C-alpha positions as CSV (number, residue, x, y, z in Angstrom):
1,M,0.0,0.0,0.0
2,R,1.5,3.3,-1.1
3,F,1.7,6.4,1.0
4,R,1.7,10.0,-0.3
5,E,1.7,13.6,0.8
6,S,-1.6,15.6,0.8
7,G,-3.7,18.1,2.8
8,T,-5.6,17.5,6.0
9,L,-6.3,14.1,7.6
10,S,-9.2,11.9,6.6
11,A,-12.1,11.6,8.9
12,L,-11.5,8.7,11.3
13,L,-14.0,6.9,13.5
14,V,-11.9,5.4,16.2
15,T,-12.8,2.2,18.1
16,L,-10.4,0.2,20.2
17,C,-9.9,-3.4,19.5
18,L,-7.3,-5.5,21.2
19,L,-6.2,-8.3,18.9
20,S,-4.4,-10.1,21.7
21,S,-6.4,-11.8,24.4
22,G,-6.6,-9.5,27.4
23,A,-5.1,-6.0,27.8
24,G,-1.4,-6.2,27.2
25,S,-1.3,-10.1,27.0
26,A,2.2,-11.1,25.8
27,I,3.4,-13.6,23.2
28,D,5.8,-16.1,24.7
29,S,9.0,-14.3,25.6
30,P,11.9,-14.5,27.9
31,A,10.4,-11.8,30.1
32,A,6.8,-12.2,31.1
33,S,6.6,-8.7,32.5
34,A,7.5,-7.0,29.2
35,G,4.6,-5.9,27.0
36,I,2.3,-3.2,25.7
37,H,0.3,-2.2,28.7
38,D,-1.8,0.5,27.2
39,L,-2.7,1.6,23.6
40,S,-5.0,4.5,23.0
41,V,-5.6,7.6,20.8
42,I,-5.6,11.2,21.8
43,K,-6.6,14.6,20.2
44,I,-9.5,13.1,18.3
45,V,-11.4,15.8,16.5
46,D,-14.8,15.6,15.0
47,R,-14.6,18.3,12.3
48,D,-18.2,18.2,11.0
49,G,-20.1,16.7,13.9
50,D,-21.1,13.6,12.1
51,G,-19.3,11.2,14.4
52,A,-16.4,10.7,12.1
53,Y,-13.0,11.6,13.6
54,S,-9.7,12.9,12.4
55,D,-6.4,14.3,13.6
56,F,-5.4,11.8,16.2
57,K,-2.2,10.6,17.8
58,L,-1.4,7.1,18.9
59,V,-0.3,6.6,22.6
60,V,1.8,3.5,23.5
61,R,2.7,2.7,27.1
62,G,4.4,-0.5,28.2
63,D,7.2,-2.2,30.0
64,T,10.2,-3.4,27.9
65,S,12.0,-5.3,30.6
66,C,13.4,-8.5,29.1
67,Y,16.3,-10.8,29.3
68,G,19.3,-9.3,27.6
69,C,17.6,-5.9,27.0
70,N,19.1,-2.5,27.6
71,D,22.7,-3.7,27.2
72,E,24.8,-0.6,27.5
73,D,27.6,-2.2,25.4
74,D,25.3,-2.9,22.4
75,S,22.3,-0.7,21.8
76,D,21.2,-2.9,18.9
77,I,19.9,-5.5,21.3
78,E,17.4,-3.1,22.9
79,P,13.7,-3.8,22.4
80,R,12.0,-1.9,19.6
81,I,8.5,-0.6,18.9
82,R,7.2,-1.2,15.3
83,I,4.0,0.5,14.1
84,S,2.1,-0.4,10.9
85,V,-1.2,0.2,9.2
86,V,-3.3,-2.6,7.5
87,D,-6.5,-2.0,5.5
88,E,-9.3,-4.5,4.7
89,N,-7.5,-5.5,1.5
90,E,-4.6,-6.5,3.7
91,N,-2.3,-3.9,2.2
92,Q,0.2,-3.2,4.9
93,E,2.4,-0.2,5.2
94,Q,5.1,0.0,7.9
95,I,5.0,3.5,9.3
96,I,7.6,3.6,12.1
97,E,10.0,0.7,12.3
98,D,12.3,-0.3,15.1
99,V,11.9,2.7,17.4
100,S,14.1,2.2,20.4
101,A,12.2,1.4,23.6
102,T,13.3,1.5,27.2
103,N,11.9,0.3,30.6
104,D,8.6,1.8,31.5
105,Y,8.3,2.9,27.9
106,S,5.7,5.4,26.7
107,G,5.5,7.2,23.4
108,T,3.2,9.3,21.2
109,F,3.2,8.9,17.5
110,D,1.6,10.8,14.6
111,V,0.5,7.8,12.5
112,L,-0.6,9.5,9.3
113,T,0.5,13.0,9.8
114,S,4.1,12.1,10.3
115,T,4.4,10.2,7.1
116,A,3.1,10.4,3.5
117,R,-0.7,9.9,3.3
118,A,-1.7,6.4,2.1
119,E,-4.1,5.6,-0.7
120,L,-6.2,3.6,1.7
121,T,-9.3,1.8,0.9
122,S,-12.4,3.1,2.5
123,G,-13.6,1.0,5.5
124,R,-12.0,-0.5,8.6
125,I,-8.2,-0.2,9.0
126,Q,-6.1,-1.2,11.9
127,I,-3.1,0.4,13.4
128,Q,-0.9,-2.4,14.7
129,V,1.8,-1.9,17.4
130,T,4.4,-4.6,18.0
131,L,7.0,-4.8,20.7
132,I,10.1,-6.7,19.5
133,D,12.9,-8.1,21.5
134,R,16.1,-7.5,19.4
135,D,18.2,-9.6,21.6
136,V,21.0,-11.4,19.7
137,V,19.6,-14.8,20.9
138,F,15.8,-14.5,20.8
139,H,14.7,-11.9,18.2
140,E,11.1,-12.5,19.3
141,E,8.0,-10.5,19.3
142,I,7.2,-9.8,22.9
143,D,3.7,-8.3,22.5
144,E,1.4,-7.0,19.9
145,Q,-1.8,-4.9,20.1
146,A,-3.9,-2.9,17.6
147,I,-6.5,-0.2,17.3
148,V,-9.2,-0.5,14.6
149,V,-10.5,2.6,13.0
150,V,-13.1,3.3,10.3
151,Y,-11.6,5.3,7.4
152,E,-13.6,7.6,5.3
153,P,-11.5,9.6,2.8
154,R,-12.3,13.3,2.1
155,S,-11.7,15.0,-1.2
156,D,-8.4,16.5,-0.1
157,D,-7.1,13.1,1.0
158,V,-7.4,11.5,-2.5
159,N,-4.4,11.7,-4.7
160,R,-5.5,13.7,-7.7
161,A,-3.9,13.3,-11.1
162,P,-1.6,16.0,-12.5
163,T,-2.4,18.0,-15.7
164,A,0.0,17.8,-18.6
165,S,0.5,20.9,-20.8
166,I,2.7,21.3,-23.9
167,H,4.1,24.7,-25.0
168,V,4.9,24.8,-28.7
169,P,7.2,27.5,-30.1
170,K,5.4,30.3,-31.9
171,S,7.9,30.4,-34.8
172,S,7.3,28.0,-37.7
173,L,8.7,24.5,-37.4
174,Q,11.0,23.5,-40.2
175,V,12.4,20.2,-41.5
176,G,15.9,19.4,-40.2
177,R,15.9,21.9,-37.4
178,D,15.7,21.3,-33.7
179,V,12.4,22.3,-32.1
180,A,12.3,23.0,-28.4
181,F,9.1,21.9,-26.5
182,D,8.3,22.9,-22.9
183,G,6.2,21.0,-20.4
184,S,6.9,23.3,-17.4
185,E,3.3,24.6,-17.4
186,S,2.1,21.1,-16.3
187,T,0.7,21.1,-12.8
188,D,0.0,18.8,-9.9
189,P,-2.8,19.5,-7.4
190,E,-0.7,18.5,-4.5
191,G,2.4,20.3,-5.7
192,Q,4.3,17.0,-6.1
193,S,7.3,16.7,-8.4
194,L,6.5,15.2,-11.8
195,T,8.2,13.0,-14.3
196,Y,8.0,14.1,-18.0
197,N,7.9,11.7,-20.9
198,W,7.7,12.8,-24.6
199,D,6.6,10.9,-27.7
200,F,7.6,12.8,-30.8
201,N,7.4,10.1,-33.6
202,G,3.9,9.0,-32.9
203,D,4.8,5.3,-32.3
204,G,3.1,5.2,-28.9
205,S,6.3,5.0,-26.9
206,F,8.1,7.8,-25.1
207,E,11.5,8.5,-26.5
208,T,12.6,11.5,-24.4
209,T,12.3,12.6,-20.8
210,G,12.6,16.0,-19.1
211,K,10.6,19.1,-18.4
212,Q,12.0,20.6,-21.7
213,A,12.9,18.5,-24.7
214,S,14.0,19.1,-28.3
215,W,13.2,17.1,-31.5
216,T,14.2,17.3,-35.1
217,F,11.6,16.5,-37.7
218,N,12.9,15.0,-40.9
219,S,9.7,15.4,-43.0
220,P,7.2,18.1,-43.6
221,G,3.6,17.8,-42.6
222,E,1.6,17.3,-39.5
223,H,3.2,15.5,-36.5
224,K,1.4,14.4,-33.3
225,I,3.2,15.2,-30.0
226,R,2.4,13.6,-26.7
227,L,3.5,14.6,-23.2
228,Q,2.9,12.2,-20.3
229,V,3.4,13.6,-16.7
230,V,3.4,11.2,-13.7
231,D,3.4,12.1,-10.0
232,K,5.3,10.2,-7.3
233,W,2.3,7.9,-6.7
234,G,1.9,7.0,-10.3
235,A,-1.1,9.2,-11.2
236,E,-0.6,10.5,-14.7
237,D,-2.0,12.6,-17.4
238,V,-1.3,12.8,-21.1
239,S,-1.6,15.9,-23.3
240,T,-1.6,15.6,-27.1
241,T,-1.1,18.3,-29.7
242,T,-0.4,18.4,-33.4
243,V,2.2,20.6,-35.0
244,T,2.8,21.4,-38.7
245,V,6.4,21.1,-40.0
246,H,7.4,23.0,-43.1
247,R,10.2,22.7,-45.6
248,D,12.8,25.4,-46.0
249,S,14.5,24.6,-49.4
250,D,17.1,27.4,-49.3
251,G,17.8,27.2,-45.5
252,D,17.2,30.9,-45.0
253,G,14.9,30.4,-42.0
254,L,11.7,30.9,-44.0
255,T,9.5,28.0,-45.1
256,D,8.8,27.7,-48.7
257,Q,5.2,28.5,-48.0
258,R,6.2,31.7,-46.1
259,E,8.5,32.8,-48.9
260,S,5.7,32.4,-51.4
261,E,3.5,34.6,-49.2
262,L,6.3,37.3,-48.8
263,G,7.3,37.2,-52.4
264,T,10.9,36.1,-51.7
265,E,12.6,33.4,-53.6
266,A,12.3,29.9,-52.0
267,G,15.5,28.8,-53.7
268,T,17.6,31.9,-52.8
269,P,18.5,32.5,-49.2
270,D,19.2,36.2,-49.7
271,T,16.6,37.5,-52.2
272,D,17.7,41.1,-52.1
273,N,21.4,40.2,-52.1
274,D,22.1,42.5,-49.1
275,G,24.2,39.9,-47.3
276,I,21.5,39.0,-44.8
277,P,19.4,35.8,-45.1
278,D,15.7,36.4,-45.8
279,G,14.7,34.7,-42.5
280,K,16.8,36.9,-40.4
281,E,15.5,40.0,-42.1
282,V,11.9,39.0,-41.5
283,D,12.7,38.1,-37.8
284,R,14.3,41.6,-37.3
285,G,11.5,43.5,-39.1
286,W,13.7,44.3,-42.1
287,N,12.6,44.2,-45.7
288,P,13.9,41.0,-47.4
289,L,13.0,42.4,-50.8
290,A,15.0,45.7,-50.3
291,S,18.8,45.8,-49.9
292,D,18.5,49.2,-48.1
293,T,15.5,48.9,-45.9
294,D,15.8,52.4,-44.3
295,E,17.0,54.1,-47.5
296,D,19.9,55.7,-45.8
297,G,22.4,54.8,-48.5
298,L,23.8,51.9,-46.6
299,S,22.9,48.3,-47.4
300,D,21.2,46.3,-44.7
301,G,24.2,43.9,-44.6
302,E,26.7,46.8,-44.1
303,E,24.5,48.3,-41.4
304,D,24.1,44.9,-39.7
305,E,27.9,44.3,-39.8
306,R,28.6,47.7,-38.3
307,G,26.0,47.2,-35.6
308,L,23.6,49.8,-37.1
309,D,19.8,49.4,-37.4
310,P,19.0,48.6,-41.1
311,A,15.4,49.7,-40.3
312,S,16.4,53.2,-39.1
313,A,18.3,55.8,-41.0
314,D,19.4,57.3,-37.7
315,T,20.4,54.5,-35.4
316,D,21.5,56.5,-32.4
317,G,18.6,59.1,-32.8
318,D,20.9,62.1,-32.8
319,R,19.2,63.6,-35.9
320,I,22.2,62.9,-38.1
321,P,21.8,60.1,-40.7
322,D,24.0,57.1,-40.2
323,R,25.7,57.6,-43.6
324,D,26.5,61.2,-42.8
325,E,28.0,60.2,-39.4
326,L,30.1,57.5,-41.1
327,N,31.4,60.0,-43.7
328,G,31.9,62.6,-41.0
329,K,33.6,62.4,-37.6
330,T,30.8,61.4,-35.3
331,D,29.8,57.9,-34.1
332,P,26.5,56.6,-35.6
333,L,26.1,54.3,-32.6
334,A,26.5,57.1,-30.0
335,S,24.1,60.0,-29.9
336,D,26.7,62.0,-28.0
337,T,30.0,61.2,-29.6
338,D,32.2,63.4,-27.3
339,T,30.1,62.7,-24.2
340,D,29.8,66.3,-23.4
341,G,26.1,66.1,-22.6
342,L,24.9,67.3,-26.0
343,D,23.6,65.1,-28.8
344,D,25.6,65.4,-31.9
345,G,22.6,66.9,-33.7
346,D,22.2,69.6,-31.0
347,E,25.9,70.4,-31.3
348,L,25.6,71.0,-35.0
349,D,22.6,73.3,-34.3
350,A,24.6,75.2,-31.6
351,G,27.8,75.4,-33.7
352,T,29.9,73.4,-31.3
353,D,32.2,70.6,-32.2
354,P,30.4,67.2,-31.7
355,V,33.7,65.3,-31.4
356,V,35.3,67.8,-28.9
357,S,33.7,67.9,-25.5
358,D,35.0,71.5,-24.7
359,T,34.7,73.4,-28.0
360,D,36.0,76.8,-26.6
361,G,38.7,75.2,-24.4
362,D,37.6,77.0,-21.3
363,G,37.6,73.9,-19.1
364,L,33.9,73.3,-19.2
365,K,32.1,70.7,-21.3
366,D,29.8,72.2,-23.9
367,G,26.7,70.6,-22.2
368,D,27.7,72.0,-18.8
369,E,28.1,75.5,-20.3
370,L,24.7,75.4,-21.9
371,A,23.2,74.2,-18.6
372,A,24.9,77.2,-16.8
373,D,23.6,79.6,-19.5
374,A,27.2,80.1,-20.6
375,N,28.4,80.3,-24.2
376,P,30.2,77.1,-25.3
377,L,31.8,79.1,-28.1
378,S,33.4,81.7,-25.8
379,P,36.0,80.8,-23.1
380,D,34.8,83.9,-21.0
381,S,31.1,84.1,-21.5
382,D,30.5,87.1,-19.2
383,S,33.7,88.9,-20.3
384,D,34.8,89.4,-16.8
385,G,38.3,88.4,-17.4
386,I,37.9,85.0,-15.8
387,R,37.6,81.9,-18.0
388,D,34.3,80.0,-17.5
389,G,36.0,76.8,-16.2
390,P,37.8,78.5,-13.3
391,E,34.7,80.5,-12.5
392,V,32.7,77.3,-12.1
393,E,35.6,75.8,-10.0
394,Q,35.3,78.8,-7.6
395,G,31.5,78.7,-7.4
396,L,31.0,81.7,-9.7
397,A,28.5,82.1,-12.5
398,P,30.3,82.0,-15.8
399,A,27.4,83.8,-17.5
400,S,27.4,86.8,-15.1
401,A,30.3,89.2,-14.5
402,D,28.9,90.0,-11.0
403,T,27.9,86.6,-9.6
404,D,26.5,87.9,-6.3
405,G,24.9,91.0,-7.8
406,D,26.5,93.4,-5.3
407,G,27.6,95.9,-8.0
408,L,31.2,94.7,-8.0
409,N,32.5,92.5,-10.8
410,D,33.9,89.1,-9.8
411,P,37.6,89.9,-10.7
412,V,37.3,93.2,-8.7
413,E,36.2,91.3,-5.7
414,L,38.8,88.6,-6.2
415,N,41.8,90.9,-6.9
416,Q,41.0,94.3,-5.4
417,T,38.5,94.4,-2.6
418,A,39.2,90.9,-1.3
419,T,35.5,90.5,-0.8
420,N,33.6,87.3,-1.5
421,P,32.2,87.3,-5.1
422,T,29.6,84.8,-4.2
423,L,28.2,86.9,-1.3
424,M,26.5,90.2,-1.8
425,D,27.3,91.4,1.7
426,T,30.7,89.9,2.6
427,D,30.8,91.4,6.2
428,E,27.1,90.8,6.8
429,D,26.6,94.3,8.0
430,G,23.4,94.9,6.0
431,I,25.1,96.8,3.2
432,D,26.1,95.1,0.0
433,D,29.7,95.3,-1.0
434,G,29.2,97.6,-3.9
435,T,27.4,100.2,-1.8
436,E,30.1,100.1,0.9
437,I,32.8,100.8,-1.7
438,E,30.7,103.6,-3.1
439,L,30.2,105.1,0.5
440,R,33.9,104.5,1.2
441,L,33.1,102.0,3.8
442,D,35.1,98.9,4.5
443,P,33.2,95.9,3.0
444,L,35.2,93.5,5.1
445,S,34.3,95.2,8.5
446,R,30.8,95.4,9.9
447,D,31.8,98.6,11.8
448,T,33.9,100.7,9.5
449,D,34.4,103.7,11.9
450,K,34.8,101.5,15.0
451,D,32.2,103.4,16.9
452,G,30.4,100.3,18.2
453,I,27.5,100.6,15.7
454,G,27.3,98.4,12.6
455,D,27.5,100.2,9.3
456,G,24.0,99.1,8.3
457,S,22.5,100.3,11.6
458,E,24.2,103.7,11.3
459,L,22.7,104.2,7.8
460,E,19.3,103.2,9.2
461,Q,19.7,105.9,12.0
462,E,21.0,108.4,9.5
463,L,24.5,108.4,11.1
464,N,27.7,108.5,9.2
465,P,29.1,104.9,9.2
466,A,32.4,106.2,8.0
467,K,32.7,108.7,10.9
468,A,32.9,107.7,14.5
469,D,31.5,111.1,15.7
470,T,28.8,112.0,13.3
471,D,27.9,115.4,15.1
472,D,31.5,116.3,15.9
473,D,30.7,116.8,19.5
474,G,33.7,114.9,20.8
475,V,31.6,111.8,21.7
476,N,31.6,108.8,19.3
477,D,28.2,107.7,18.1
478,G,28.1,104.5,20.0
479,L,28.8,106.2,23.4
480,E,26.2,108.8,22.7
481,L,23.6,106.1,22.1
482,E,24.7,104.4,25.3
483,E,24.3,107.7,27.2
484,G,20.9,108.4,25.6
485,L,22.3,111.3,23.6
486,D,21.5,112.3,20.1
487,P,24.6,111.3,18.0
488,T,23.3,113.6,15.2
489,V,23.2,116.8,17.4
490,A,26.3,118.2,19.0
491,D,24.4,119.9,21.9
492,S,21.7,117.4,23.0
493,D,20.2,119.6,25.7
494,S,20.6,122.9,23.7
495,D,22.4,124.6,26.6
496,G,25.1,126.1,24.4
497,L,27.6,123.4,25.4
498,N,28.6,120.5,23.2
499,D,27.9,117.1,24.6
500,G,31.6,116.2,24.7
501,I,32.4,119.4,26.7
502,E,29.6,118.6,29.2
503,L,30.8,115.0,29.7
504,E,34.4,116.3,30.1
505,S,33.4,119.1,32.6
506,G,30.9,117.0,34.5
507,T,27.7,118.8,33.6
508,A,24.7,116.8,32.4
509,P,24.5,116.8,28.6
510,L,20.8,116.0,28.8
511,S,20.0,118.9,31.2
512,S,20.4,122.5,30.1
513,D,20.8,123.7,33.8
514,T,22.8,121.0,35.6
515,D,22.7,122.8,39.1
516,D,19.1,124.0,38.8
517,D,20.1,127.6,39.6
518,G,18.0,129.1,36.8
519,V,20.9,129.8,34.6
520,S,21.7,127.5,31.7
521,D,25.0,125.7,31.7
522,G,26.2,127.5,28.6
523,I,25.6,131.0,30.1
524,E,27.2,130.0,33.4
525,V,30.4,128.8,31.6
526,E,30.3,131.9,29.4
527,Q,30.1,134.2,32.5
528,K,32.6,132.1,34.4
529,M,30.1,130.8,36.9
530,N,30.1,127.2,38.1
531,P,27.4,125.3,36.2
532,Q,27.5,122.6,38.9
533,D,26.9,125.0,41.9
534,P,23.8,127.1,42.2
535,D,25.8,129.7,44.3
536,S,28.9,130.1,42.2
537,D,30.5,132.8,44.5
538,G,29.3,131.3,47.8
539,D,27.5,134.4,49.0
540,Y,24.4,132.5,49.9
541,L,22.5,133.9,47.0
542,R,21.5,131.6,44.1
543,D,23.2,132.6,40.9
544,D,20.0,133.7,39.2
545,M,19.2,136.0,42.2
546,D,22.8,137.3,42.7
547,P,23.5,140.6,41.0
548,A,27.2,139.6,41.0
549,P,27.1,135.8,41.0
550,T,30.9,135.7,40.6
551,N,31.8,138.7,43.0
552,V,32.1,138.1,46.8
553,V,32.9,141.8,47.9
554,I,30.0,142.0,50.4
555,P,28.3,138.8,51.2
556,F,24.9,140.2,50.5
557,G,23.3,137.2,52.0
558,A,25.2,137.7,55.3
559,V,24.1,141.3,55.4
560,L,20.5,140.3,55.1
561,V,20.9,137.8,57.8
562,G,22.5,140.4,60.1
563,L,19.7,142.8,59.5
564,V,17.2,140.2,60.4
565,F,18.9,139.4,63.6
566,L,19.3,143.1,64.4
567,G,15.6,143.7,64.0
568,I,14.8,140.8,66.3
569,A,17.2,142.1,69.0
570,K,15.8,145.6,68.9
571,R,12.3,144.4,69.6
572,I,13.5,142.4,72.5
573,Y,15.3,145.3,74.0
574,V,12.4,147.8,73.7
């Protein structure tokens, strides 16, 4: 009984049936205690609820004690467990043979799931378990038991036959030429490997094997082809097809019938005498009746020999005919002969040399120049005195004399101002380099006059970025801003004193009357008073009330005080 691989288990209705008399009764053996003490099934599943079971495992428990068993020096004499399946037709398949068993042995076996599925006959089958003493003297069966089950195959447990399929070449079959046939599209429902047998001569026997096979037909006409595919269990299928084989009298790859249809000569392999057999021309889509299919002035044979396309006047698609390219300098197989990024036809349109990658010799390929909007015919496209190649190397624009647009040409920045020709504002002060040069500022310094204020900020505040002290008051613009002064006005408090003088003399440049004596600081300085003392002459009279704020001849204040005291004394005396 053969076993094979397939899908899920068959439905099995399990009933125990001990073939030996009594549970675990032993056949005569040297050790009466040895035997199969328990035989059962587990994991029984009723898939559809009809009382039929599937997916079970066999459990074997027993004692394998026996005379001469478990010899440590020779494992071959240990007792063994043998399991086999027998159907009603007495087909027997040994599933597990000679599994080593030990004292107090127990084991669980997948009977059908662990092996290839069997093509069992529907009905009662028994799973038989035998304990064998492999002792060198006895070699006896110690015990034997079995479980009887009812087997009911399901559709996915039946080995289904494969399907044969023959693939015939699309090209015409010709006498005397090998024809390749392919059977790889044949299939097997269970995915088993297949054996392929071919019958090409129609005698009923198979001459060739293999998934692919070739055959040479020696006569024209119809021929019957058979392919037989067989799976590992012997199930088979045969596919038959009929092919028509034609004669090719001139051996040009076209059958005589096909040549008649095309108008070519069946007795001449090269009808148009272009050096290419008619069959090859037809296969490639060329005209077997015209020696120059594309009418480019080159015969098909010459084009084929040179690797050109006889069906295209411009093989490389560069808009220059193959013949012109052969007669000129360009390569008809390369659309860009000089690999400069421009097709040969485009170069002719642009006036550049299609075989020289850098027509103007400026260090840039013609294609790169066009991509950069430069002139591939001029080594200095922007006429700035720097060749296009070096400009690109330095990150400059070869098509613009002023790459950064700051008003300074690139060579001026490189050679004179030392500014960066790729940055509009080299010192990042908010003023482009050209404007700084125009204003006589330093384009390399953010604060040309070193007054602590960036040039851009000074322009925004209407200060002079080239002059540290815009208002000429003796105080630089940065300090004036720190002190809250107006750097555009020399006398911030309008007291007649420049801010610098006030800071130097100690007066407040933001207060016109530092000592609050009613006299502005400018007048006090002009009249030689002390702008920081409300009583410049110390006569106890504030400067604005003192008729002689700088003269201390009679301390008028003291006189007034004396008179006051005199009046008080007189009153007391009277």
